[in-house]
C-alpha positions in Angstrom: 76.9 62.7 71.0 75.1 60.0 72.9 76.2 57.0 70.9 79.6 55.3 70.8 82.2 57.3 68.8 83.1 55.2 65.7 85.2 56.7 62.9 86.3 55.2 59.7 89.5 57.3 59.7 90.6 56.8 63.3 91.8 59.3 65.7 95.0 60.1 63.8 93.1 61.5 60.8 94.2 65.1 59.8 92.1 67.9 61.0 91.0 68.9 57.5 90.5 66.4 54.7 90.1 69.2 52.1 89.5 68.0 48.6 89.5 64.3 49.6 86.1 64.8 51.2 83.1 64.0 49.1 80.3 66.7 48.9 76.9 65.2 49.4 73.8 67.1 48.0 71.2 64.4 48.5 69.2 66.1 51.4 66.3 63.9 52.2 64.7 65.9 55.0 65.2 69.0 57.2 63.7 68.7 60.7 64.4 71.4 63.2 68.2 71.4 63.7 68.6 68.1 61.8 69.5 67.3 58.2 68.9 63.8 56.8 71.6 63.2 54.1 71.2 60.3 51.7 73.7 58.3 49.6 76.4 58.2 52.3 78.6 55.3 53.1 81.6 54.7 55.5 80.3 57.3 57.9 80.5 56.8 61.7 78.6 57.9 64.8 79.7 61.3 66.2 81.6 62.1 63.0 82.2 65.8 62.4 80.4 67.4 59.5 80.8 70.7 57.5 77.7 72.1 55.8 78.6 74.5 53.0 76.1 77.1 52.2 76.1 80.3 50.1 76.2 82.3 53.4 79.2 80.4 54.7 80.0 77.1 56.4 78.1 75.6 59.2 79.1 72.7 61.4 77.5 69.6 62.7 77.7 66.1 64.0 76.4 62.7 62.9 73.6 61.6 65.3 72.2 58.6 63.6 72.8 56.2 60.7 70.1 54.1 58.8 71.2 52.3 55.7 72.5 55.0 53.3 71.1 57.9 55.4 72.9 60.0 58.0 71.1 62.3 60.4 73.2 65.3 61.1 72.7 67.9 63.9 73.7 71.4 62.7 75.1 73.5 65.5 74.1 76.8 64.0 70.6 75.5 63.1 69.1 74.8 59.7 67.2 78.1 59.2 67.5 79.2 55.6 68.8 75.9 54.3 67.0 74.3 51.3 67.6 70.9 49.6 69.7 71.3 46.5 71.5 74.4 47.8 73.6 72.6 50.5 76.9 70.6 50.3 77.5 68.3 53.2 81.1 67.0 53.8 82.0 64.4 56.4 85.3 64.9 58.2 86.2 61.2 58.6 86.6 61.4 62.4 84.7 62.5 65.5 84.6 66.2 66.3 87.9 67.5 67.6 89.0 70.7 69.3 92.4 72.4 69.4 93.6 72.4 73.0 96.3 74.2 74.8 97.1 77.1 77.2 95.8 79.5 74.6 92.3 79.1 75.9 93.2 80.7 79.2 91.8 84.2 79.6 89.5 83.8 76.6 85.7 84.4 76.4 84.0 82.3 73.8 80.5 81.2 72.8 79.1 77.7 73.2 80.9 76.5 70.0 84.3 77.9 71.1 84.2 81.0 68.8 85.7 84.1 70.4 83.4 86.7 71.9 86.2 88.9 73.3 87.4 90.3 70.0 90.5 88.1 69.9 91.6 85.7 67.2 90.3 82.1 67.1 92.0 79.9 69.7 94.7 77.6 68.3 96.8 75.0 70.0 99.6 72.6 69.4 97.3 69.6 69.1 93.6 68.6 68.9 91.6 66.3 71.1 88.2 64.6 70.6 85.4 66.6 72.1 83.7 63.4 73.3 86.8 62.7 75.5 88.5 59.4 76.2 87.1 56.7 78.4 89.3 56.6 81.5 90.3 53.2 82.8 89.1 52.9 86.4 92.4 51.2 87.2 94.3 54.4 86.3 92.1 56.6 88.6 93.6 58.0 91.8 91.2 58.6 94.7 90.3 62.3 95.0 92.1 64.0 97.9 93.2 67.5 99.1 90.6 70.3 99.3 89.5 72.9 96.9 89.0 76.0 99.1 86.0 78.0 97.7 86.1 80.8 100.2 82.5 80.1 100.9 82.2 79.1 104.6 79.1 76.9 104.3 80.9 74.7 101.7 84.4 74.7 103.1 83.4 73.9 106.6 80.5 71.5 106.1 80.6 70.1 102.6 84.2 70.3 101.6 85.0 70.1 97.9 87.8 67.7 97.1 90.2 67.8 94.1 88.9 65.3 91.5 85.3 65.3 92.9 82.0 65.9 91.2 79.8 67.9 93.6 76.5 69.3 92.1 74.5 72.3 93.4 70.8 71.5 93.6 68.6 74.6 93.4 65.2 75.9 92.4 64.2 78.9 90.2 64.6 82.2 92.0 67.5 81.2 94.3 70.9 82.7 93.9 72.6 79.6 92.5 74.3 81.6 89.7 75.7 84.1 92.2 77.1 81.1 94.2 78.5 79.4 91.0 80.3 82.6 89.9 81.6 83.2 93.4 83.1 79.8 93.5 84.6 80.2 90.1 86.0 83.7 91.0 87.7 82.8 94.3 88.3 79.0 94.6 91.9 78.0 95.2 93.9 74.8 95.9 97.3 74.0 97.3 98.7 73.0 93.9 101.1 75.1 91.9 98.6 75.8 89.2 94.9 76.3 89.6 92.6 77.0 86.6 88.9 77.5 86.2 86.7 76.7 83.2 83.1 78.1 83.4 80.4 76.9 81.0 77.1 78.8 80.9 74.3 76.8 79.4 71.1 78.4 78.2 71.4 81.6 80.3 69.7 84.9 79.5 71.8 87.7 78.1 71.4 89.5 81.4 72.8 86.5 83.2 75.6 86.2 80.7 76.6 89.8 81.2 76.5 89.2 85.0 78.8 86.2 84.6 81.3 88.0 82.4 81.4 91.0 84.8 81.8 88.8 87.9 84.6 86.7 86.4 86.3 89.5 84.5 89.1 89.8 87.1 90.1 86.1 87.0 89.7 86.0 83.2 92.1 89.0 82.9 94.8 87.2 85.0 94.7 84.2 82.5 93.4 81.8 85.1 89.9 81.2 83.6 88.1 80.2 80.4 84.5 81.2 79.7 82.1 79.3 77.4 78.8 81.2 77.1 75.8 79.6 75.5 72.7 81.9 75.5 69.1 80.9 75.8 68.4 82.0 72.2 71.4 80.0 70.8 70.6 76.7 69.1 69.8 73.9 71.5 72.3 71.7 69.7 75.1 74.1 70.8 74.0 73.5 74.4 74.9 69.9 74.1 78.3 70.7 72.7 79.3 73.4 75.2 80.0 71.3 78.3 82.0 68.9 76.2 84.2 71.7 74.9 84.7 72.9 78.4 85.7 69.5 79.7 88.0 68.9 76.7 89.9 72.1 77.4 90.0 71.2 81.2 91.4 67.7 80.6 94.3 69.1 78.6 95.1 71.7 81.2 94.9 69.1 83.9 96.5 66.0 82.5 99.0 67.5 80.0 99.8 70.9 81.7 99.6 69.6 85.3 97.1 72.1 86.6 94.3 71.6 89.1 91.2 72.6 87.1 87.7 73.4 88.4 84.9 73.2 85.9 81.7 75.0 86.9 78.7 74.3 84.7 75.4 76.2 85.0 72.6 75.1 84.3 72.6 71.3 83.6 68.8 71.3 83.6 69.0 73.5 80.4 71.4 70.9 79.0 69.0 68.1 79.7 66.2 70.0 78.0 68.4 70.4 74.9 69.0 66.6 75.0 65.2 66.0 75.1 64.6 68.5 72.3 67.2 66.7 70.0 65.8 63.3 71.0 62.3 64.4 70.0 63.7 65.7 66.7 65.3 62.3 66.1 61.8 60.8 66.8 63.2 58.6 69.6 60.8 56.8 72.0 60.7 59.0 75.1 61.2 57.7 78.7 60.5 59.5 82.0 58.9 62.9 81.5 59.8 62.9 77.8 63.5 62.5 78.3 65.4 59.9 76.3 66.2 56.6 78.0 69.9 57.2 77.6 69.9 60.4 79.7 71.7 58.6 82.6 74.5 57.5 80.4 74.6 60.9 78.7 75.0 62.7 82.0 77.6 60.1 83.1 79.6 60.7 80.0 80.1 64.3 81.2 80.4 63.9 85.0 82.8 60.9 84.8 85.4 62.9 82.9 86.5 64.5 86.2 89.0 63.0 88.5 92.7 62.3 89.0 95.0 60.0 86.9 97.8 57.9 88.3 101.1 59.3 87.3 99.7 62.7 86.3 100.0 65.8 88.5 96.7 67.6 87.6 93.1 67.0 88.4 89.6 67.9 87.1 86.9 68.9 89.6 83.4 69.4 88.4 80.7 71.6 90.1 77.5 71.3 88.0 74.5 73.5 88.9 71.0 72.3 88.2 67.6 73.8 89.0 65.0 71.3 90.1 61.6 72.0 88.3 59.1 72.9 91.1 61.8 71.9 93.6 61.2 68.2 92.8 64.3 66.2 93.7 62.7 63.1 92.0 62.8 64.9 88.7 64.9 62.9 86.2 67.8 65.4 86.1 68.6 65.7 89.8 67.6 62.1 90.4 70.0 60.7 87.8 72.7 63.3 88.8 72.5 62.1 92.4 73.3 58.5 91.3 76.5 59.6 89.4 78.0 62.3 91.6 79.5 62.2 95.1 77.1 64.3 97.2 75.2 67.5 96.6 75.0 71.1 97.8 71.3 71.9 98.3 69.9 75.5 98.4 66.8 76.1 100.4 64.0 78.6 99.7 63.2 78.8 103.5 66.8 79.8 104.4 66.8 82.2 101.5 63.7 83.8 102.9 65.5 84.5 106.2 68.0 86.6 104.2 71.0 84.2 104.5 73.4 84.0 101.5 74.2 81.4 100.4 71.0 79.8 101.4 72.6 76.4 101.9 70.5 73.6 103.5 73.3 72.2 105.6 71.4 69.1 106.8 70.3 68.3 103.2 73.8 68.8 101.8 76.6 66.2 101.7 80.1 65.8 100.4 80.8 62.0 100.4 84.5 62.6 99.8 84.9 65.2 102.5 87.0 62.9 104.7 89.5 62.5 101.8 90.1 66.3 101.6 89.7 67.5 105.2 91.3 66.9 108.5 94.9 66.5 109.8 97.5 67.1 107.1 94.9 68.5 104.7 93.0 71.3 106.3 93.1 71.6 110.1 93.2 68.8 112.7 89.8 69.9 114.2 88.0 70.3 110.9 86.1 67.0 110.7 85.1 67.0 114.4 83.9 70.6 114.4 81.9 70.0 111.2 80.2 67.0 112.8 79.5 69.0 115.9 78.0 72.0 113.9 75.7 69.7 111.9 74.6 67.7 115.0 73.8 70.9 116.8 71.9 72.2 113.8 69.8 69.0 113.7 69.0 69.6 117.4 68.2 73.2 116.8 65.7 72.3 114.1 63.9 70.1 116.6 63.9 72.9 119.1 62.5 75.3 116.5 59.7 72.9 115.7 58.9 72.5 119.4 58.9 76.3 119.8 56.3 76.6 117.1 54.0 74.3 119.1 54.5 75.5 122.6 56.2 78.9 122.2 59.9 79.7 122.8 59.2 80.9 126.4 58.0 77.4 127.3 61.3 75.8 126.2 64.0 74.7 128.6 67.3 76.5 128.9 69.1 74.0 126.7 66.5 74.3 123.8 66.6 78.0 124.0 70.4 77.9 123.7 70.0 75.8 120.5 67.7 78.5 119.0 70.3 81.1 119.8 73.0 78.8 118.3 71.1 78.5 115.0 70.9 82.3 114.8 74.6 82.5 115.5 75.5 79.9 112.9 73.4 81.6 110.2 74.6 85.1 111.1 78.3 84.5 111.7 79.2 81.3 109.8 76.8 80.7 106.9 75.9 84.2 105.9 78.5 86.1 103.9 78.8 88.6 101.0 79.0 87.2 97.5 82.3 88.9 97.0 83.8 87.8 100.3 86.5 85.1 100.2 87.1 83.6 103.6 90.2 81.7 104.6 89.6 78.2 106.0 91.0 79.2 109.4 88.6 82.1 109.6 85.7 79.8 108.6 86.5 77.2 111.3 87.1 79.9 114.0 83.6 81.2 113.1 82.2 77.7 113.7 83.8 77.6 117.1 82.3 81.0 118.0 78.9 79.8 117.1 79.4 76.6 119.2 80.3 78.8 122.1 76.6 79.7 122.5 75.8 76.2 123.6 76.3 74.7 127.0 79.7 73.1 127.2 78.3 69.7 128.1 76.5 69.7 124.7 79.7 69.6 122.8 80.0 65.9 122.6 81.6 65.5 119.2 84.8 67.5 119.8 87.5 66.5 122.3 88.1 68.3 125.6 91.5 69.3 124.2 89.9 70.9 121.1 87.4 72.7 123.3 90.2 74.0 125.6 92.2 75.2 122.6 89.6 76.4 120.2 86.5 77.6 122.1 86.7 81.4 122.5 88.0 82.3 125.9 85.4 83.4 128.5 82.4 82.3 126.6 82.7 78.7 127.6 82.6 79.7 131.3 79.1 81.1 130.8 77.8 77.6 130.2 80.4 75.7 132.2 
């Protein structure tokens, strides 16, 4: 799915070509999840494939073409297949998926097959899983907030409709708790808000946790779940986020909904890309990943946004774990070039018992000014966020100084900054994973934390805002 989509039949080909399709039995090689089929002609990149076996059909995709040979990746794997006992039929077009509102409230595996006991999902039309390139001229700038109910995000790294904002984490941190919390309680001001959650390479325990946490929103018909387990074929892991985005694009741009797509974990996705690349015997680049990893990730992330003349939007929150916490690892490094900021989780803050352990000074939402402030959230939002962050930067310096000389040797102002950091972490940043806070509550909590500082230190908010928002009585203590 990394090459350009070229099909001999075009995009209007029927979903099933039935008897018109030729069955190929010339299997030249079987390597891992790949079949090498000989004697083919007129086949294109990314073309859908059906592999007929005695145990039932399997499905695949054309990855590579070389003279009369086609390399096919089989989603269900090639275990049990043998040359001479397999019929391969090419569909004549790229892989398509039926789309529609029938996906809402459904729980499916990474290939879109139901896991909830219901019938297969059908829709009024089908769409290519690889998506359509979106003309930049037709893009509308992201605006208006997506309120997650998580104070650390809503106040300081506001998520904006149409934005792609990743969560950078390391193994052992509660990134899955945060991802499911966002998916369970996020809202926007639009008439329709929908969520698509794609789990990539998770353990069965984690998948059970995701299903349990999101059961309420799934039952209301507001959420779609795609679940790819760690023991599912790696090939399926490459398909899952594309299915999720295809469903989301239809809900957004055809049905007019604001759709939030949460994907966890993109590092598992990149590992699957590397595995398939190795099976294709491609020349590796950085750390064994293929040289096209950047364009492959971009083909996913850039499917979000808003389209001129359409009411809906697609917002993407991908979660990725940085191996050994290395931000220069290819996956977070390339993701940072494509996306519009990052939410960074910190082991040090997690060790202090703060949830979510968000590193506020290392996190950034580059589009925050498009979704926060007067007319969008609250008139004091941007100013109070800037003041909270500036004070946290000062508090970090005061904490480093206290480690050298001791807190008792600090001046009164520095000690107030230490108290401020405790107040911010206790009252603003720390919250339960089932607690959905309103934006007004979040910003009021930020003001209460700022009230622990001397009033003359509040230089990034106006005197009018201080007089109106700072809790009464507390400002006099430092007046």
